[in-house]
C-alpha positions as CSV (number, residue, x, y, z in Angstrom):
1,X,112.1,29.7,109.2
2,X,114.0,30.1,113.0
3,X,114.5,34.0,112.3
4,X,110.9,34.1,111.4
5,X,109.5,32.2,113.9
6,X,111.4,34.0,116.5
7,X,110.1,37.5,115.2
8,X,106.8,36.5,115.6
9,X,107.6,35.4,119.0
10,X,107.0,38.9,120.7
11,X,103.3,39.6,118.7
12,X,102.3,36.0,119.9
13,X,103.2,36.6,123.2
14,X,101.1,40.0,123.1
15,X,98.2,38.6,121.3
16,X,98.2,35.6,123.8
17,X,98.2,38.8,126.6
18,X,95.4,40.3,124.9
19,X,97.9,43.4,124.5
20,X,98.6,45.1,121.2
21,X,102.2,46.1,120.8
22,X,102.4,49.9,118.8
23,X,105.1,51.2,117.2
24,X,107.0,53.8,119.4
25,X,106.6,57.4,119.0
26,X,109.5,59.8,117.4
27,X,109.3,63.2,118.1
28,X,111.8,64.5,116.2
29,X,110.1,63.1,113.2
30,X,110.6,64.8,109.8
31,X,107.1,65.9,109.8
32,X,107.0,67.1,113.8
33,X,110.3,69.3,112.9
34,X,108.6,70.8,109.5
35,X,105.7,71.7,111.8
36,X,107.4,73.4,114.9
37,X,109.5,75.3,112.5
38,X,106.7,76.1,110.4
39,X,104.5,77.1,113.6
40,X,108.0,79.4,114.9
41,X,108.4,81.8,112.2
42,X,105.0,84.0,113.8
43,X,106.0,83.2,117.1
44,X,109.7,84.5,116.7
45,X,108.2,87.4,115.0
46,X,105.7,88.5,117.5
47,X,108.5,87.6,120.1
48,X,110.5,90.3,118.2
49,X,108.4,92.8,116.8
50,X,106.4,92.6,120.4
51,X,107.9,91.4,123.3
52,X,109.2,94.7,124.1
53,X,106.5,95.9,124.3
54,X,105.4,93.5,126.3
55,X,108.0,94.0,128.8
56,X,108.0,97.2,128.9
57,X,104.0,97.3,130.2
58,X,104.2,94.8,133.0
59,X,107.3,97.0,134.0
60,X,105.7,100.3,133.5
61,X,102.8,99.1,135.5
62,X,104.2,99.5,138.3
63,X,105.7,102.8,137.8
64,X,105.1,106.7,136.7
65,X,107.3,107.9,133.8
66,X,107.6,112.0,133.0
67,X,106.2,112.6,129.2
68,X,106.4,109.0,129.1
69,X,110.5,109.0,128.4
70,X,111.7,105.4,129.5
71,X,114.8,107.3,131.4
72,X,112.5,108.9,134.1
73,X,110.7,105.5,135.1
74,X,110.5,105.2,138.8
75,X,109.1,102.8,141.4
76,X,105.6,104.9,142.8
77,X,104.0,102.1,145.7
78,X,101.6,100.3,143.3
79,X,99.8,104.2,143.5
80,X,98.4,102.6,139.2
81,X,96.6,99.9,141.2
82,X,95.3,101.9,144.3
83,X,94.1,104.3,141.6
84,X,91.7,101.4,140.0
85,X,89.5,101.5,143.3
86,X,89.2,105.2,142.6
87,X,88.1,104.9,139.1
88,X,85.9,102.0,138.7
89,X,83.2,103.9,137.4
90,X,84.8,105.1,134.7
91,X,86.2,101.5,134.1
92,X,82.6,100.5,134.3
93,X,81.3,102.7,132.1
94,X,84.0,102.2,129.7
95,X,83.3,98.4,129.4
96,X,79.5,99.4,129.7
97,X,80.4,100.7,126.3
98,X,82.6,98.2,124.9
99,X,80.1,95.7,125.9
100,X,77.4,97.7,123.4
101,X,79.7,97.5,120.3
102,X,80.5,94.0,120.9
103,X,77.0,93.6,120.7
104,X,77.1,95.5,117.0
105,X,79.4,93.1,115.6
106,X,76.8,90.0,116.9
107,X,74.0,92.2,115.3
108,X,76.0,92.6,111.9
109,X,76.9,89.0,111.9
110,X,73.5,88.2,112.2
111,X,72.6,90.5,109.2
112,X,74.8,89.0,107.4
113,X,73.9,85.6,108.0
114,X,70.2,86.9,106.7
115,X,71.2,88.6,103.8
116,X,74.3,86.0,102.7
117,X,71.3,83.6,102.5
118,X,69.2,85.8,100.3
119,X,72.1,86.6,98.0
120,X,72.9,83.0,97.7
121,X,70.1,81.8,96.0
122,X,70.3,82.0,91.7
123,X,69.5,85.3,90.8
124,X,70.6,87.5,88.5
125,X,72.6,90.5,90.2
126,X,73.3,88.7,93.6
127,X,77.6,89.4,92.4
128,X,76.6,93.6,92.2
129,X,74.7,93.3,95.6
130,X,78.1,91.3,97.3
131,X,80.2,93.9,95.6
132,X,77.8,96.8,97.3
133,X,77.4,95.8,100.6
134,X,81.5,95.0,100.9
135,X,82.0,98.6,99.7
136,X,81.5,100.0,103.5
137,X,84.1,96.9,105.0
138,X,86.9,98.3,102.6
139,X,86.2,101.8,103.2
140,X,89.1,103.6,105.9
141,X,87.0,103.9,109.2
142,X,87.7,106.9,110.2
143,X,86.0,108.2,106.8
144,X,83.4,106.2,107.8
145,X,83.3,107.6,111.4
146,X,83.8,111.1,109.9
147,X,80.6,110.7,107.7
148,X,78.3,109.8,110.6
149,X,79.3,112.4,112.4
150,X,78.3,114.5,109.5
151,X,74.7,112.4,109.8
152,X,74.3,113.1,113.5
153,X,75.1,116.6,113.5
154,X,73.2,119.8,114.7
155,X,72.9,120.6,111.0
156,X,73.2,116.8,109.6
157,X,70.9,114.8,107.5
158,X,69.3,112.9,110.6
159,X,67.5,116.3,112.0
160,X,66.9,117.5,108.4
161,X,64.9,114.2,107.5
162,X,62.9,113.8,111.4
163,X,62.0,117.9,111.4
164,X,64.0,117.8,114.9
165,X,66.8,120.2,116.4
166,X,68.8,118.0,118.7
167,X,72.9,117.2,118.8
168,X,73.2,113.8,118.9
169,X,76.6,113.5,119.2
170,X,76.6,115.5,122.3
171,X,72.5,115.1,124.2
172,X,73.2,116.1,127.7
173,X,69.7,115.2,128.1
174,X,69.9,111.8,126.7
175,X,73.9,111.2,126.4
176,X,73.1,107.6,125.7
177,X,72.3,109.0,122.0
178,X,76.0,108.8,121.7
179,X,76.8,105.7,122.2
180,X,74.3,104.4,120.5
181,X,75.1,106.5,117.1
182,X,78.2,104.9,117.2
183,X,76.3,101.6,117.5
184,X,75.0,102.5,114.0
185,X,78.4,103.2,112.6
186,X,79.8,99.7,113.5
187,X,76.5,98.1,112.1
188,X,76.6,99.9,108.8
189,X,80.3,99.1,108.1
190,X,81.0,96.0,109.5
191,X,78.2,93.1,108.0
192,X,79.9,93.6,104.2
193,X,82.6,91.0,105.3
194,X,80.5,88.4,106.8
195,X,78.0,88.5,103.9
196,X,81.1,87.7,101.4
197,X,82.6,84.4,103.8
198,X,79.0,83.7,103.9
199,X,78.4,83.3,100.8
200,X,81.0,81.3,99.7
201,X,80.6,79.0,102.8
202,X,77.2,78.9,101.6
203,X,78.3,77.2,98.4
204,X,80.2,74.4,99.8
205,X,77.5,72.4,101.4
206,X,76.6,69.4,100.0
207,X,73.4,70.0,97.6
208,X,72.1,66.3,97.9
209,X,71.3,66.9,101.6
210,X,68.7,69.8,100.6
211,X,67.4,67.4,98.0
212,X,67.0,64.5,100.8
213,X,66.0,66.9,103.4
214,X,63.1,68.2,100.6
215,X,62.2,64.4,100.0
216,X,61.2,63.5,103.4
217,X,59.2,66.9,103.7
218,X,61.3,69.4,105.7
219,X,60.2,73.1,105.2
220,X,62.7,75.8,103.9
221,X,62.9,77.1,107.9
222,X,63.9,73.3,108.7
223,X,66.2,73.4,106.2
224,X,67.9,76.4,106.9
225,X,68.2,75.4,110.6
226,X,69.6,71.9,110.1
227,X,71.4,71.8,107.4
228,X,72.6,75.6,106.4
229,X,73.9,76.0,110.2
230,X,75.8,73.0,110.6
231,X,76.8,74.0,107.1
232,X,78.9,76.3,108.0
233,X,79.6,76.4,111.9
234,X,83.0,76.8,111.0
235,X,83.0,80.2,109.0
236,X,80.3,81.3,112.5
237,X,82.7,80.1,114.9
238,X,85.7,82.4,112.7
239,X,82.9,85.2,112.3
240,X,82.2,85.0,115.9
241,X,85.7,85.3,117.7
242,X,86.6,88.0,115.0
243,X,83.4,90.2,115.9
244,X,84.7,89.8,119.8
245,X,88.1,91.3,119.0
246,X,86.6,93.7,116.6
247,X,83.7,95.1,119.2
248,X,86.4,94.9,122.5
249,X,89.5,97.2,120.6
250,X,86.5,99.3,118.8
251,X,89.0,102.8,118.7
252,X,88.3,104.7,115.4
253,X,84.5,105.5,115.7
254,X,84.7,106.5,119.2
255,X,88.2,108.9,118.9
256,X,86.6,110.2,116.1
257,X,82.4,110.5,117.2
258,X,83.1,111.5,120.6
259,X,86.1,114.1,120.4
260,X,88.1,114.1,123.9
261,X,86.5,117.4,126.2
262,X,89.2,119.1,127.8
263,X,87.9,118.2,131.2
264,X,89.1,114.4,129.5
265,X,85.3,113.5,129.0
266,X,84.8,111.2,125.8
267,X,81.5,112.8,125.3
268,X,78.5,113.5,127.5
269,X,79.3,111.7,131.1
270,X,81.7,109.7,129.0
271,X,79.2,108.5,126.6
272,X,81.8,107.1,123.7
273,X,84.1,106.1,126.0
274,X,85.1,102.6,124.7
275,X,88.0,100.4,126.8
276,X,90.5,101.1,123.9
277,X,89.6,104.8,123.8
278,X,90.2,105.2,127.5
279,X,94.0,103.7,126.6
280,X,94.4,106.2,124.2
281,X,93.1,109.0,126.5
282,X,95.1,108.0,129.2
283,X,98.0,107.0,127.9
284,X,98.7,109.6,125.7
285,X,96.9,112.3,126.5
286,X,97.7,112.2,129.8
287,X,100.8,110.5,129.6
288,X,99.6,107.6,132.5
289,X,101.3,104.8,130.4
290,X,101.7,103.1,134.0
291,X,98.1,102.9,134.3
292,X,97.1,102.9,130.4
293,X,99.3,99.3,131.0
294,X,97.0,98.8,133.8
295,X,94.0,98.9,131.7
296,X,95.7,97.2,128.4
297,X,95.6,94.1,130.2
298,X,92.8,94.6,131.8
299,X,91.1,94.5,128.3
300,X,93.5,91.4,127.1
301,X,91.5,89.7,130.3
302,X,88.1,90.7,129.0
303,X,89.5,89.5,125.5
304,X,90.9,86.4,126.8
305,X,87.8,84.6,128.7
306,X,85.5,84.7,126.1
307,X,87.8,83.4,123.1
308,X,89.3,80.3,125.5
309,X,85.8,79.4,126.6
310,X,84.6,79.6,122.9
311,X,88.0,77.7,121.7
312,X,87.6,75.1,124.2
313,X,83.8,74.3,123.5
314,X,84.1,74.0,119.7
315,X,87.3,71.8,120.1
316,X,85.3,69.4,122.2
317,X,82.4,69.5,119.8
318,X,84.6,68.6,117.2
319,X,86.1,65.1,119.7
320,X,82.7,64.6,120.1
321,X,82.5,64.3,116.2
Protein backbone atom coordinates (compact mmCIF):
# COMPACT_ATOMS: atom_id res chain seq x y z
CA UNK A 1 0.00 0.00 0.00
CA UNK A 2 2.81 2.40 0.88
CA UNK A 3 4.55 1.69 -2.46
CA UNK A 4 1.33 2.29 -4.35
CA UNK A 5 0.69 5.50 -2.49
CA UNK A 6 4.25 6.68 -3.09
CA UNK A 7 3.98 5.93 -6.81
CA UNK A 8 0.75 7.90 -7.02
CA UNK A 9 2.17 11.00 -5.34
CA UNK A 10 3.72 12.53 -8.52
CA UNK A 11 0.44 12.02 -10.41
CA UNK A 12 -1.52 13.68 -7.59
CA UNK A 13 0.89 16.62 -7.58
CA UNK A 14 0.50 17.00 -11.37
CA UNK A 15 -3.28 16.86 -11.02
CA UNK A 16 -3.24 19.58 -8.33
CA UNK A 17 -1.02 21.83 -10.44
CA UNK A 18 -3.25 21.34 -13.49
CA UNK A 19 -0.50 19.70 -15.55
CA UNK A 20 -0.66 16.36 -17.29
CA UNK A 21 2.48 14.29 -17.23
CA UNK A 22 3.13 12.88 -20.71
CA UNK A 23 5.31 9.87 -21.41
CA UNK A 24 8.73 10.68 -22.73
CA UNK A 25 9.05 10.24 -26.49
CA UNK A 26 11.92 8.06 -27.55
CA UNK A 27 13.43 8.79 -30.92
CA UNK A 28 15.10 5.43 -31.40
CA UNK A 29 12.00 3.33 -31.09
CA UNK A 30 11.55 0.24 -33.22
CA UNK A 31 8.87 1.94 -35.30
CA UNK A 32 10.98 5.04 -35.95
CA UNK A 33 14.03 3.01 -36.94
CA UNK A 34 11.98 0.94 -39.42
CA UNK A 35 10.47 4.11 -40.92
CA UNK A 36 13.89 5.75 -41.34
CA UNK A 37 15.27 2.62 -43.00
CA UNK A 38 12.38 2.55 -45.48
CA UNK A 39 12.75 6.27 -46.26
CA UNK A 40 16.54 6.04 -46.61
CA UNK A 41 16.42 3.37 -49.34
CA UNK A 42 15.15 5.68 -52.16
CA UNK A 43 17.24 8.57 -50.81
CA UNK A 44 20.38 6.43 -50.89
CA UNK A 45 19.56 5.25 -54.42
CA UNK A 46 19.04 8.86 -55.49
CA UNK A 47 22.41 9.91 -54.08
CA UNK A 48 24.23 6.94 -55.64
CA UNK A 49 22.81 7.39 -59.15
CA UNK A 50 22.29 11.17 -59.24
CA UNK A 51 24.72 12.59 -56.71
CA UNK A 52 27.59 12.84 -59.19
CA UNK A 53 25.46 14.44 -61.92
CA UNK A 54 24.12 17.05 -59.49
CA UNK A 55 27.62 17.89 -58.30
CA UNK A 56 28.86 17.99 -61.91
CA UNK A 57 26.04 20.32 -63.02
CA UNK A 58 26.85 22.75 -60.20
CA UNK A 59 30.55 22.68 -61.11
CA UNK A 60 29.89 22.99 -64.85
CA UNK A 61 27.94 26.24 -64.35
CA UNK A 62 31.19 28.01 -63.47
CA UNK A 63 33.33 26.59 -66.26
CA UNK A 64 33.48 25.46 -69.86
CA UNK A 65 34.56 22.26 -71.59
CA UNK A 66 35.60 21.18 -75.04
CA UNK A 67 33.18 18.62 -76.50
CA UNK A 68 31.82 18.02 -72.96
CA UNK A 69 35.03 16.29 -71.85
CA UNK A 70 35.63 16.43 -68.09
CA UNK A 71 39.40 16.71 -68.41
CA UNK A 72 39.00 19.98 -70.35
CA UNK A 73 36.87 21.70 -67.68
CA UNK A 74 38.23 25.13 -66.80
CA UNK A 75 37.09 28.33 -65.08
CA UNK A 76 35.44 30.88 -67.40
CA UNK A 77 34.94 33.96 -65.17
CA UNK A 78 31.14 33.58 -64.85
CA UNK A 79 30.71 33.71 -68.64
CA UNK A 80 27.71 31.36 -68.50
CA UNK A 81 25.88 33.63 -66.06
CA UNK A 82 26.71 36.72 -68.13
CA UNK A 83 25.21 35.00 -71.18
CA UNK A 84 21.86 34.67 -69.37
CA UNK A 85 21.47 38.46 -69.47
CA UNK A 86 22.22 38.42 -73.20
CA UNK A 87 19.85 35.52 -73.87
CA UNK A 88 16.76 36.62 -71.93
CA UNK A 89 14.61 36.76 -75.08
CA UNK A 90 15.22 33.11 -75.96
CA UNK A 91 14.84 32.00 -72.34
CA UNK A 92 11.53 33.83 -72.01
CA UNK A 93 10.32 32.28 -75.29
CA UNK A 94 11.17 28.79 -74.00
CA UNK A 95 9.33 29.51 -70.74
CA UNK A 96 6.23 30.70 -72.64
CA UNK A 97 6.18 27.54 -74.77
CA UNK A 98 6.66 25.43 -71.64
CA UNK A 99 3.76 27.17 -69.88
CA UNK A 100 1.56 26.35 -72.88
CA UNK A 101 2.53 22.70 -72.39
CA UNK A 102 1.55 22.97 -68.71
CA UNK A 103 -1.78 24.43 -69.85
CA UNK A 104 -2.17 21.38 -72.10
CA UNK A 105 -1.76 19.11 -69.06
CA UNK A 106 -4.43 21.02 -67.11
CA UNK A 107 -6.75 20.91 -70.13
CA UNK A 108 -6.27 17.16 -70.39
CA UNK A 109 -6.98 16.88 -66.66
CA UNK A 110 -10.28 18.71 -67.15
CA UNK A 111 -11.15 16.40 -70.03
CA UNK A 112 -10.24 13.40 -67.87
CA UNK A 113 -12.55 14.34 -65.00
CA UNK A 114 -15.46 15.03 -67.38
CA UNK A 115 -15.01 11.77 -69.27
CA UNK A 116 -14.55 9.82 -66.03
CA UNK A 117 -17.81 11.28 -64.70
CA UNK A 118 -19.65 9.87 -67.72
CA UNK A 119 -17.81 6.55 -67.64
CA UNK A 120 -18.53 6.09 -63.92
CA UNK A 121 -22.23 5.68 -64.70
CA UNK A 122 -23.66 2.17 -64.69
CA UNK A 123 -23.74 1.79 -68.46
CA UNK A 124 -22.62 -1.16 -70.53
CA UNK A 125 -19.36 -0.71 -72.39
CA UNK A 126 -17.69 1.71 -69.95
CA UNK A 127 -14.69 -0.59 -69.45
CA UNK A 128 -14.21 -0.79 -73.21
CA UNK A 129 -14.14 3.01 -73.48
CA UNK A 130 -11.73 3.25 -70.51
CA UNK A 131 -9.38 0.94 -72.40
CA UNK A 132 -9.74 2.90 -75.63
CA UNK A 133 -9.02 6.20 -73.89
CA UNK A 134 -6.00 4.70 -72.14
CA UNK A 135 -4.36 3.40 -75.35
CA UNK A 136 -2.90 6.80 -76.43
CA UNK A 137 -1.26 7.18 -73.01
CA UNK A 138 0.63 3.86 -73.25
CA UNK A 139 1.71 4.57 -76.82
CA UNK A 140 5.24 5.84 -77.36
CA UNK A 141 5.34 9.62 -77.21
CA UNK A 142 7.77 9.59 -80.13
CA UNK A 143 5.35 7.57 -82.26
CA UNK A 144 2.48 9.87 -81.28
CA UNK A 145 4.56 12.93 -82.19
CA UNK A 146 5.45 11.44 -85.58
CA UNK A 147 1.76 10.72 -86.21
CA UNK A 148 0.80 14.33 -85.48
CA UNK A 149 3.70 15.58 -87.59
CA UNK A 150 2.19 13.74 -90.54
CA UNK A 151 -1.29 15.09 -89.74
CA UNK A 152 -0.08 18.71 -89.55
CA UNK A 153 2.31 18.35 -92.50
CA UNK A 154 2.05 20.14 -95.82
CA UNK A 155 0.30 17.15 -97.43
CA UNK A 156 -1.22 15.95 -94.15
CA UNK A 157 -4.73 14.93 -93.20
CA UNK A 158 -5.62 18.33 -91.73
CA UNK A 159 -5.04 20.19 -94.97
CA UNK A 160 -6.99 17.51 -96.84
CA UNK A 161 -9.97 17.91 -94.50
CA UNK A 162 -9.93 21.72 -94.48
CA UNK A 163 -8.97 22.12 -98.15
CA UNK A 164 -6.06 24.36 -97.19
CA UNK A 165 -2.41 24.43 -98.17
CA UNK A 166 -0.70 25.44 -94.91
CA UNK A 167 2.47 24.01 -93.39
CA UNK A 168 1.23 24.12 -89.80
CA UNK A 169 4.59 23.16 -88.33
CA UNK A 170 6.59 25.68 -90.33
CA UNK A 171 4.20 28.58 -90.82
CA UNK A 172 6.33 31.70 -91.18
CA UNK A 173 3.28 33.99 -91.27
CA UNK A 174 1.85 32.60 -88.02
CA UNK A 175 4.57 30.72 -86.08
CA UNK A 176 2.27 30.04 -83.12
CA UNK A 177 0.53 27.29 -85.11
CA UNK A 178 3.52 25.07 -84.28
CA UNK A 179 3.09 25.68 -80.54
CA UNK A 180 -0.61 24.84 -80.67
CA UNK A 181 0.06 21.77 -82.81
CA UNK A 182 2.30 20.44 -80.03
CA UNK A 183 -0.43 21.49 -77.56
CA UNK A 184 -3.01 19.36 -79.41
CA UNK A 185 -0.68 16.34 -79.56
CA UNK A 186 -0.20 16.50 -75.78
CA UNK A 187 -3.94 16.82 -75.13
CA UNK A 188 -4.66 13.82 -77.35
CA UNK A 189 -2.27 11.58 -75.43
CA UNK A 190 -2.47 12.77 -71.82
CA UNK A 191 -6.09 12.30 -70.57
CA UNK A 192 -6.06 8.47 -70.55
CA UNK A 193 -4.14 8.18 -67.29
CA UNK A 194 -6.35 10.71 -65.53
CA UNK A 195 -9.53 8.98 -66.75
CA UNK A 196 -8.46 5.65 -65.25
CA UNK A 197 -7.41 7.28 -61.97
CA UNK A 198 -10.64 9.26 -61.65
CA UNK A 199 -12.83 6.25 -62.48
CA UNK A 200 -11.20 4.41 -59.57
CA UNK A 201 -11.58 7.45 -57.30
CA UNK A 202 -15.31 7.78 -58.06
CA UNK A 203 -15.90 4.23 -56.87
CA UNK A 204 -14.34 4.99 -53.47
CA UNK A 205 -16.95 7.68 -52.66
CA UNK A 206 -19.65 6.51 -50.25
CA UNK A 207 -22.97 6.15 -52.20
CA UNK A 208 -24.88 7.09 -49.03
CA UNK A 209 -23.67 10.67 -49.46
CA UNK A 210 -25.38 10.93 -52.83
CA UNK A 211 -28.57 9.38 -51.43
CA UNK A 212 -28.64 11.88 -48.55
CA UNK A 213 -28.02 14.79 -50.92
CA UNK A 214 -30.79 13.60 -53.22
CA UNK A 215 -33.23 13.46 -50.29
CA UNK A 216 -32.27 17.06 -49.48
CA UNK A 217 -33.18 18.08 -53.02
CA UNK A 218 -29.67 18.50 -54.46
CA UNK A 219 -29.45 18.37 -58.25
CA UNK A 220 -26.75 16.57 -60.24
CA UNK A 221 -24.45 19.60 -60.40
CA UNK A 222 -24.58 20.21 -56.63
CA UNK A 223 -23.90 16.55 -55.90
CA UNK A 224 -20.92 16.65 -58.24
CA UNK A 225 -19.58 19.93 -56.82
CA UNK A 226 -20.11 19.30 -53.12
CA UNK A 227 -19.60 15.51 -52.92
CA UNK A 228 -17.63 14.27 -55.92
CA UNK A 229 -15.03 17.04 -56.12
CA UNK A 230 -14.10 16.87 -52.39
CA UNK A 231 -14.15 13.07 -52.54
CA UNK A 232 -11.54 12.95 -55.30
CA UNK A 233 -9.40 15.81 -53.97
CA UNK A 234 -6.48 13.50 -53.11
CA UNK A 235 -6.33 12.07 -56.64
CA UNK A 236 -6.73 15.56 -58.10
CA UNK A 237 -3.84 16.84 -56.00
CA UNK A 238 -1.60 14.02 -57.25
CA UNK A 239 -2.63 14.51 -60.89
CA UNK A 240 -2.07 18.28 -60.69
CA UNK A 241 1.49 17.77 -59.41
CA UNK A 242 2.12 15.10 -62.05
CA UNK A 243 0.68 17.38 -64.74
CA UNK A 244 2.91 20.30 -63.74
CA UNK A 245 5.96 18.05 -63.88
CA UNK A 246 4.98 16.53 -67.23
CA UNK A 247 4.24 19.94 -68.76
CA UNK A 248 7.48 21.54 -67.59
CA UNK A 249 9.55 18.59 -68.85
CA UNK A 250 7.94 18.32 -72.30
CA UNK A 251 10.62 17.17 -74.71
CA UNK A 252 9.65 14.37 -77.13
CA UNK A 253 6.81 16.23 -78.84
CA UNK A 254 8.88 19.41 -79.21
CA UNK A 255 11.92 17.50 -80.44
CA UNK A 256 9.99 15.60 -83.13
CA UNK A 257 7.54 18.27 -84.27
CA UNK A 258 10.04 21.16 -84.16
CA UNK A 259 13.38 19.77 -85.33
CA UNK A 260 16.32 22.09 -84.82
CA UNK A 261 17.37 24.04 -87.91
CA UNK A 262 20.96 24.63 -88.98
CA UNK A 263 21.04 27.94 -87.05
CA UNK A 264 19.68 26.43 -83.82
CA UNK A 265 16.03 27.47 -84.10
CA UNK A 266 13.24 25.12 -82.98
CA UNK A 267 10.69 26.01 -85.62
CA UNK A 268 9.89 29.52 -86.88
CA UNK A 269 10.77 32.09 -84.21
CA UNK A 270 11.47 29.23 -81.78
CA UNK A 271 7.76 28.45 -81.55
CA UNK A 272 8.56 24.87 -80.48
CA UNK A 273 11.37 25.68 -78.05
CA UNK A 274 10.25 24.16 -74.76
CA UNK A 275 12.66 24.70 -71.87
CA UNK A 276 13.70 21.05 -71.70
CA UNK A 277 14.31 21.09 -75.45
CA UNK A 278 16.42 24.24 -75.06
CA UNK A 279 18.55 22.46 -72.45
CA UNK A 280 19.06 19.59 -74.90
CA UNK A 281 20.05 21.92 -77.74
CA UNK A 282 22.60 23.81 -75.65
CA UNK A 283 24.05 20.81 -73.80
CA UNK A 284 24.03 18.10 -76.47
CA UNK A 285 23.82 19.78 -79.86
CA UNK A 286 26.10 22.75 -79.15
CA UNK A 287 28.15 21.21 -76.34
CA UNK A 288 27.57 24.13 -73.94
CA UNK A 289 27.10 21.94 -70.89
CA UNK A 290 27.82 24.78 -68.47
CA UNK A 291 25.07 26.96 -69.88
CA UNK A 292 22.74 23.94 -70.12
CA UNK A 293 23.37 23.29 -66.41
CA UNK A 294 22.20 26.80 -65.55
CA UNK A 295 19.06 26.25 -67.62
CA UNK A 296 18.51 22.94 -65.84
CA UNK A 297 18.62 24.62 -62.44
CA UNK A 298 16.29 27.30 -63.76
CA UNK A 299 13.84 24.56 -64.75
CA UNK A 300 14.25 23.03 -61.29
CA UNK A 301 13.33 26.34 -59.65
CA UNK A 302 10.35 26.85 -61.96
CA UNK A 303 9.18 23.33 -61.11
CA UNK A 304 9.73 23.60 -57.36
CA UNK A 305 7.85 26.87 -56.76
CA UNK A 306 4.33 25.61 -57.67
CA UNK A 307 5.04 22.15 -56.26
CA UNK A 308 6.10 23.43 -52.84
CA UNK A 309 3.19 25.88 -52.77
CA UNK A 310 0.62 23.19 -53.57
CA UNK A 311 2.11 20.69 -51.11
CA UNK A 312 2.17 23.28 -48.33
CA UNK A 313 -1.42 24.29 -49.08
CA UNK A 314 -2.48 20.64 -49.07
CA UNK A 315 -0.80 20.00 -45.69
CA UNK A 316 -2.49 23.04 -44.18
CA UNK A 317 -5.90 21.93 -45.48
CA UNK A 318 -5.40 18.46 -43.98
CA UNK A 319 -4.41 19.98 -40.65
CA UNK A 320 -7.60 22.08 -40.63
CA UNK A 321 -9.64 18.95 -41.10
